[in-house]
C-alpha positions in Angstrom: 13.4 -6.8 -19.6 13.3 -8.3 -16.1 14.9 -11.6 -15.4 12.9 -14.4 -13.8 14.7 -13.7 -10.5 13.8 -10.0 -10.7 10.2 -11.0 -11.3 10.2 -13.3 -8.3 11.9 -10.7 -6.1 9.2 -8.2 -7.1 6.3 -10.6 -6.4 7.9 -11.4 -3.0 8.0 -7.6 -2.2 4.3 -7.2 -3.2 3.1 -10.2 -1.1 5.3 -9.2 1.8 3.8 -5.7 1.7 0.3 -7.2 1.6 1.0 -9.7 4.4 0.4 -7.1 7.2 -3.1 -6.1 8.3 -2.0 -2.5 8.9 -0.7 -2.1 5.4 -3.9 -3.6 4.0 -5.9 -1.1 6.0 -3.7 1.7 4.7 -4.3 0.6 1.1 -8.0 0.3 1.8 -8.2 3.8 3.2 -6.2 5.4 0.4 -8.1 3.5 -2.3 -11.5 4.4 -1.0 -11.0 8.1 -1.2 -11.4 10.1 -4.5 -8.4 12.2 -3.6 -4.9 11.7 -2.3 -4.5 11.6 1.5 -1.9 13.0 3.8 0.0 10.4 5.9 -1.1 12.4 9.0 -4.8 11.8 8.0 -4.2 8.1 7.6 -2.4 7.9 10.9 -5.3 9.7 12.6 -7.8 7.3 11.0 -5.8 4.3 12.2 -5.1 5.9 15.6 -1.4 5.3 15.1 1.8 7.2 15.4 2.9 9.1 12.2 6.3 7.4 12.2 4.8 3.9 12.4 2.4 4.6 9.5 5.3 6.1 7.5 7.3 2.9 7.9 4.4 0.8 6.5 3.9 3.3 3.7 7.5 3.0 2.7 7.1 -0.7 2.3 4.0 -0.2 0.2 5.9 2.3 -2.0 8.8 -0.1 -2.5 6.4 -2.8 -3.6 4.9 -0.4 -6.2 1.5 -0.2 -4.5 1.5 3.5 -3.4 2.9 6.8 -4.6 4.1 9.4 -2.2 4.0 13.1 -3.3 5.7 15.9 -1.5 3.2 18.8 -1.0 5.1 21.5 0.8 6.4 19.8 3.9 3.7 17.1 3.9 3.6 13.7 2.3 0.5 12.7 0.4 -0.4 9.2 -0.6 -2.0 8.0 -3.8 -2.7 4.3 -4.6 -1.4 2.6 -7.7 -3.0 -0.4 -9.4 -6.3 -0.2 -7.4 -8.3 -2.5 -9.7 -5.5 -5.1 -9.8 -5.3 -5.0 -6.0 -9.1 -5.4 -5.7 -9.1 -8.4 -8.0 -6.1 -10.0 -6.1 -7.9 -9.5 -2.7 -11.1 -10.9 -4.0 -9.3 -13.9 -5.4 -7.5 -14.5 -2.1 -10.9 -14.3 -0.3 -12.1 -17.3 -2.4 -9.2 -19.5 -1.5 -10.3 -22.2 1.0 -7.6 -23.8 3.2 
């Protein structure tokens, strides 16, 4: 069972991971496909360097939003909690500041 501090730390990691537009784009790209994507494919779509995308992916993984599979020498991404993430983003869109 998680302590309240562990829960707070986890929520902070999730919101920190979601606070960057590039990471939101990565989640969107990976969530929209019906199959896992190679990090190289995501980097190509975003027109970014592989290493830069990989750093963002690592933060998403630590937050529990993505899984990374090793396929040969490649790394493949698969989203986690897609429906929860969609609901969270829809809720955030309705907040008026």
